[in-house]
C-alpha positions, 0 to 999 in steps of 0.5 A: 063603883061607877066609872065615867064615860071616859074611863069606859072608853079608855078601857075599851080602847085598851082591850081593842089594842090587846086584841089587835084592833087598830082601825075602824071599818065603818062609821057606826056599829053594824046592827046585826038585828037588821040582817034579813035572813031567808032560806035562799039568801042573806041580804045586806044589813039596813044602813044606820040613818046618816043623821045618827052616825057619829064619825069615828077617828081611827085610833092609830094613823098609819103614817104616825105608827111607824116609818115606811117599811122600806125606810125601816128596813134600810135603817135596820140594815145600817144599824145591824151592820155597825154592831160588832158584838152580841152586846152591841146588837142586843142594845141596838135592837132594844133602842130600835123604834122602826118596828110598829110592834114595839109600841104595843109590847111590854119588853124587847125579847132579843135572845137568851142563852150563851152568845157564841154558841155553836147551836142557835134555835130560832122561833117565831115571836114572843108570847105573853110570858116572853113579853112579861119576862123579856126572854124567848121560849119561857112558857110551856113551849119553852119548857118543852124546848129545854127538855128537847135540848137536854135530850141531846145534852144541850142547855141554854145555860151552857151551850145554846143560844135561843132567839126569834125572827120577831123581837116584840109580841104581836097583839093577840099573838097574831102572826107577824106580817111580812113587813114586820119580819123583813124589818127585823131580819137584818138583826136576825142575820147579824146575830147569826153572823156574830155567833157563827153557829155550826147548826141553826135550828128553825123551830116551826113554820114561821122562821122557815118562811121568814129566813128560807122562804119555804112553806110547809113545816111538815114536809121541810122538817128533818131535812138539812138546808142552807141559809145564805145571809146578805153578807154571803156567809152560809150556815146549815139549817135544820127545820123542826116542829115548834114545841107548841105544836108538839104540845098539841100533837104529841104523836109527832114527838117521835119525828122530833126526836129523830130530828134532834138526833140528826142535829146532835150528830151534826154538832158532834161531827168533827 
């Protein structure tokens, strides 16, 4: 079946959006065959003739995509501060339009589990399966997380709350930007404040960087730290390997098991 030029263009734009492309970097496609390679250097491509180039209008204008980050953060703080319950916060996040990631996501992925639990697990951002179901940690990594929790007698259906530092899937599962993380942070902090957990588990380097401004999960895992919220409340934090990392590097499961035992001891203590 033949398709029109417009249908082909729309299909291409949808593919660009899915892959995370949001701007044009030149007035015309680069001609790779115009590159002149030699054994000593690589010369610049021959530019396309000016009279054949068709100006390309960016798909998204930055000023139209979302408010300025500072404005969005201020709005998020105001909204989060007004929420007095888990349900109110969940609904507020679903209605919030200040994060540009929401425009390309299918669903808001806020949290899963039992509100008010003494254990919160916080990951990075939704992936494809999470975006499809509206729940965090439901793919292969989520299944491993459930087994890890079960190993210390925990379950998202009984006594654990699971969330992320980002509530909408980034295009192509790319790493969230600092602005995107900062915009969501007031809601993350409010969720912690409302829950008042005994332990916060940060699954992977992304939430470690986002909430504690620490890089290097290999060095940070297994060490108790403290998270101080903007409200002044403080909570114990344990960084662990992200389950997705353990799927790729199963040899590190022994370290993950040690971390889980440390978490279990803290939860059962007094």
